[in-house]
N, C-alpha and C positions, 0 to 999 in steps of 0.2 A: 504493500500499500504506499501511496504518497499523497501529499496534499496538493491540490491544483485548483485554479480558477476554471469554472465551467459555466455554461449557460444553457438552459433547457428551452428557451424561447427567445426570439429575436426582439430587440427593443432598446431602451435606454440603458444607462449604466447600472441601473438597479437590478437588471437580470443576471448580473455576475454574482456567482456563488463560490464560496471557498469550501471545497469538499474533499473527502478522502476518495481516492480512486485506485483501482487495481493497476499495478505496474508489473507485468510479467517479465521474465528474463528477456534479454535482447534477442531478437531473431537473427536469422542469417543476414549478414551485411550491416547489422546495427551495432551500436554501442549504447551502454547505459551511461547517461551523463547526470552527475550531480551538479545542479545548477548553482552558480555563484552570483550571477547577475543576468537580468532578463531585460532586453530592450522593449520599449513601448513605442508603437508607431501608429500613425493614422490608419494604416491598412487594417489594424486590429479592430478599429471601430467599424470598418465596412463589413467585416464578417459578423460582428455583434448586432448590427442594425439590419442585416439581410441584404445590404447592397451587393455584397459578394456572397451568394447562397452557400450554405454548408449543411450537411446532415446534422440533426440534433438528437441528443445533446452533443455539445461540441466544446473543445478547448480553444484557447486563443494563444497567439504569439508564434513568431517565426525566428526571432533574433535572440540569441542566448550565448552565454559563456559558461564554462564549467570544467569539471574534472572527470575524466574517464574513469568509471568504476568497474566496468565489465565489458567484455567483447563478445559479440555473437560469432557464429561460424563464418569463416571466410573473410574476416576483417584483417587487412594488412596495412602496415604503415602507421598504426596507432598502438599505444600501450596503455595499460592501467596506470593512472597518475598523470597522463598528459593533460595539459591545459589547452582547450580547444574552443572554437566558437563557430557559430552558424548564422547565416543571414536568411536562409530559406528552408529551415526545418519544417516538417509538417506541423500544422497548427496544433499547439499544445505545450509551448515552452513556458507559459504562465504556470509553473509548477515547481515543486522542490526538485524533481528529477523526472527524466523521460528517456525513452529509447528513440534514438535518432539515427537515420541512415549514415554510415560512415562517409559516404560520398559527399554529404552536405557539410562536413566538418573541415576546418583548417586549424593547424596548430597556431597558438598565440605566441609570437616571438617574446623572448626576454625583454624586459623593459617596458612592455605594454601591459597594463593592469587588466584584470577581468572586467571591471566596470567599463573601461574605455573600449575594450573589445566588443562587449555587448552593446554598447551605445554606437559603435562605429560600423559594425558590419553591414546592416541593411541600409542605414542612412549614408555611410561613407561610400559603399559600393554603388548606391544610387547616384551620388554626386559624381563618382567615377564614370559610370556609363553615360550620364547626361553630357558631361564635358569632354569625354575622351572617345566616345563611341557613337552616340545618337547624332550629335553634331560636334565635330572635333574643333573646338574653339582655337583661334589663332591669336597671337600677340598683336595688339593694336585694334582688335575688334571691340565693339561695344555690344553687350548682351544684357538681357533682362531676366531676373529670376524673382518669382513671387515668394512670399513667406521667407524673406531673407534671414530672419532671426530665428527660424525654426531649426529643427535637427539637421535636415538636409541642407537648408539654406546657409547656415553658418559654415558648414564644411565647404560648400560650393563657392562661397564668397572668398574663403582663404585659398582654395585651389585655383580659382580663376585669377586672383591677384598674382599668384606665383607664376601663372602662365602668361602674364603681361596683358590681361584682359581688363577693359574698363567695364565694371559691373554696375548696373542699375538694379537696386533691390527694392521690393515693396514690402511694407510691414502693416500690421493691423492697428498699432497703437503707438503713441508717443514714446512709451517706455521701451519699445523695441528698436528705435532708431539708433541709439548709441551702440548696442551689441552688433547690429548689422554693419554699421560704419567701422567699428573696430575690427571686424572680421575681414574687411577688405572691399566693401561696397563703396564705390566712388560717390554714387548718388543714392540716397534713401528717400523713398516716397511713401507717404501714408496712402493707404488704399481708401480713397474717398472720391467723390464725383469729380471727374475731370483729370484724374491722374495720368491718363494716357496722353492728354495734351502736353503735359510736362515732359513726358518721354519724347514726344516729337520736337519739343524745343531743345532738348539735349542732342537728339539725333534726328535732324530734319529729314534725312533720306530714308529713315526707318532702320530697323534692326535686322541682322541676319537670322537671329533666333530668339525666341521667347520660351522660357521654361516655366510652365504654369502648373502648379500643384493645387490651386484653389478651385478650378473648375467652373461651375455654372456662373458665379458672379463676376468672373473676370475674363471669360472666354472671348467674348466679341471685342472687348476693348483691347485684349492682347493681340488679336488679329490686326487691329488698327495700328499697332506699333511696328509691324513688320515692313521691311523693304520689299519690293517686288521679288518674287521667287524665294522669299523668306520661309523659315521653318517654324511652325508652331508645335511645341513639344508639350502635349497635355498629359502630365504624368500623375495627376491626383485629383481628388474630388472633395476637398475639405469643406466647400460650400454646397456640395451636392453635384450630382452628375451633370455633365453637359448635355442639354436637350438635343434631339435630332435636328439637323439642319440640312439645307440643300447644298450639295457640293459646288453649285455655281457661285456661292458666296466666296469660295476660295479664288475663283477666276476673277470675280469682280474686284477683289481687293489686291489683285496683283499676281495672279497665278501662284498662289501660296501653296506650301506643302503642309500637311498635318500628319502627325504620328502620335499614337497612344501606346508608348512603350511601358514595359514592366521589367524589373530587374531580372526576374527568373529566366527570361529568354537570353539574357546576356551572360549568364553563368550556368547554362544548362549542361555543359560538358565539364568534366573534371579539369582539363587543361585551361578552360576559360575561367573557372573559379579560382584556380591556383594563380593564374596570371593576374587576375583582378585583385585578389587579396594581397598578393606580393606587392603590387603597386600601391595599394592603400596603406598597408603596414609600413612601407618604406617612407611614404610622405609624412606619416604620423611620427615615425621614429626620427626623422630629420628635424622635426619641430616646425616644419612649414605649415602643417595643418594640426591644429590643437582641437581635441574633442572636448566640448564643453558639456560635462554631465552636471546639469544644473538642478535636477529634481530627482529625489530618491524616495521611494515608498516601500514599505513592507509589502510582500506578495499579497497578503490578505487584503490590502487596501487598494487593489487594482481599480475599484470603482472611483476612488478619489483621483487616481492618475488619469483615468479617462475623462472625468469631469473637468480637470484642469486643461487637458489637451484640447478637448472639444470646445472649451470656453476661451481658447486662444490666450491662456494665462501662462503659458510656458515659453521659454527660450532654450535653445539648444536641446540636449537630449534628456530623456526621462528613463530611469531604470527602476525595476522592481528588485527587491533584495529578499530572497527566500529566508 
């Protein structure tokens, strides 16, 4: 048995329950992981609310760090006692321990704490694929990222600065301006009516790419910030899902491109995961990117963590501690 956060119906944060659940021995290709820190991400709320359907009852969480306690048949390259982390474990890491496919785990390098690893894997690898894969930003370009003081945003700001990019960041409150600017955003805008006009004043010809994790509330205005043949990267739905629209809108606004990426397609193979994690851990170890773990909650208080996240009261990363 182990303790875990579960939900038996979709809904608000009050559906989250701290329960005892069975934990069988690890199966073939799995390891038993004792969790030491668990990342909290907006994608977790999508499963809880039913935006991303899952069979019920269900667990939550894909991002975790911990210590290997047991190996299933056929596991190679890992040993009991190894510190490891995952960004794309099967839902259920909001728990004291779980069985996770070994293929989803990477070793945590010395010098990087479990909390940092748990906070960095999903959010850091998201920043990696956005800046280095979906659209490979170049020095001298000006780009826009929404939620610049959030978990992904603070990492992306630092990474973009290191790459010589001028970053425009948006935030939802006055309190978040300073963290975004300190992380490397050259311009920080409050998300209020007319923000896109300010973007056009900064970049009259438009931007080559916009990274939008807000969704419904910013989608159309984000399109208006793009240069002809610019790329709209819609990678989140914190304000709700983008409603259906006619593809002709993209033509009318300048033959724009639109993509709706997700991390898991960028790390689907073991070589891709290892390459991405190595690049992420290297830039953290260098000090170029610092992971701000600004909020910690006991595992049993996952409801409070979700309330703070959805209320846009957080900056940087949030972790649960078993």
